[in-house]
C-alpha positions in Angstrom: -85.6 -5.0 27.9 -86.4 -6.7 25.2 -89.1 -9.3 24.6 -87.8 -12.7 25.5 -86.8 -11.2 29.2 -90.7 -10.7 29.4 -91.4 -14.4 29.0 -88.5 -15.6 31.3 -89.6 -13.3 33.8 -93.3 -14.7 33.3 -92.7 -18.0 33.0 -90.9 -18.1 36.6 -93.2 -15.9 38.3 -96.1 -18.2 36.4 -96.3 -21.6 39.3 -96.3 -18.7 42.7 -99.5 -17.2 40.5 -101.7 -20.1 39.4 -100.5 -22.5 42.4 -100.2 -20.2 45.5 -102.0 -22.1 48.0 -100.7 -25.5 47.0 -97.0 -24.2 46.3 -97.0 -23.2 50.0 -98.5 -26.4 51.4 -95.5 -28.4 49.4 -93.2 -26.3 50.9 -94.5 -26.7 54.8 -94.9 -30.3 54.2 -91.9 -31.5 52.1 -90.0 -29.1 53.0 -87.4 -26.9 51.0 -86.6 -29.6 48.5 -88.9 -30.5 47.8 -90.8 -27.3 47.2 -87.5 -25.6 45.5 -88.5 -29.3 43.2 -92.3 -28.5 42.5 -91.1 -24.7 41.8 -88.0 -25.6 39.2 -90.2 -27.9 37.4 -93.0 -25.8 36.6 -91.1 -23.0 36.3 -89.4 -24.7 33.4 -91.9 -25.8 31.8 -93.9 -22.2 32.0 -90.9 -20.3 30.7 -90.5 -23.0 28.1 -94.3 -22.5 27.0 -94.1 -18.5 27.7 -90.6 -17.8 25.7 -92.4 -20.2 22.4 -95.9 -18.0 22.5 -93.6 -14.8 22.7 -91.7 -15.9 19.5 -94.8 -17.2 18.2 -96.2 -13.6 18.6 -93.0 -11.7 17.7 -92.7 -13.7 14.2 -96.3 -12.6 13.9 -96.2 -9.0 14.5 -92.7 -8.7 13.4 
């Protein structure tokens, strides 16, 4: 697997790791649509950040 796949997976999993309890409460209190929209927004931003960091490291190393 190339470096960008690791960054995408890390970006998609990061909201669950960092916002575990609050994301779970969002699903309970706001329902599936609210929970998925919060997760999707966080996943999009963390994936973009992970891809940027991975690209910078990839350019510096190789």
